Structures are given as structure tokens and as C-alpha cells.
Phi, psi and omega in degrees: 000304178254143176287161180292143179281332181235149181276348183290149179255006181288156183293328178294317179294322179295317178297318177297322178297317179295316180298315180296318179299316179295321178296322178295316179297315179298319180300313180293325176295319178296321177296316179299314179298320179301315182288329175293316178296319178299322178297318178294320183292329180282345184052043182270071184265161174290149180281125183224158174227155174285139181218145178289135182239055177061226183287342185283342181114236183241158177211177179256134177243130178287137179257003181215158175288144180237158178254163180298131179085359180289143179284128184261304186204155177256126176270125178240114180166180182272136176260124179241158178254165183303317182293330178288321180294319181293329181288342176091000000 
């Protein structure tokens, strides 16, 4: 996937290459997490309203155009699975 950082074939250089690659991956993951957390702190959600949805009850309707990948809403609550729900 990535080319070698060093031309040497020694085990020390290979180990150093792996360590540097892992540090780069961790660095980019930390940056991504920082920006996701920043998005939550700004409460920069899309504008929505509650709307009647026929027999189904209520739903959310967007009041503005959104772009691909835009953060819409934060779900706060417990996530359960079917087997947990069935167990009562």
C-alpha cells in the first residue's frame, strides 16, 4: 500500500519504518477525532422540525438543503439490540 520510507533492507530500518507508519496513522486518527468532537461542541446541526407522518406518527423534516457528509443530528440515548429487547 505505502512505499518504503527507507531503501535499506535491514531489520532495524524495517522496524523504524513500521513505527513511523503507525505514528502517522495514530496522528491522523487523533486529528479526525478532534474535528468530530469539535462538531459536537459547536452544536452545528441541520435545521429540522417535527412533522406529522400519517399513520406512523411523527418524523423530522429538514428545513434547509444539506451537502453530502454534513452532520445532521446527534442521537442521545441507549442503543439496544433485538435480543436485548426480546429479553425484556
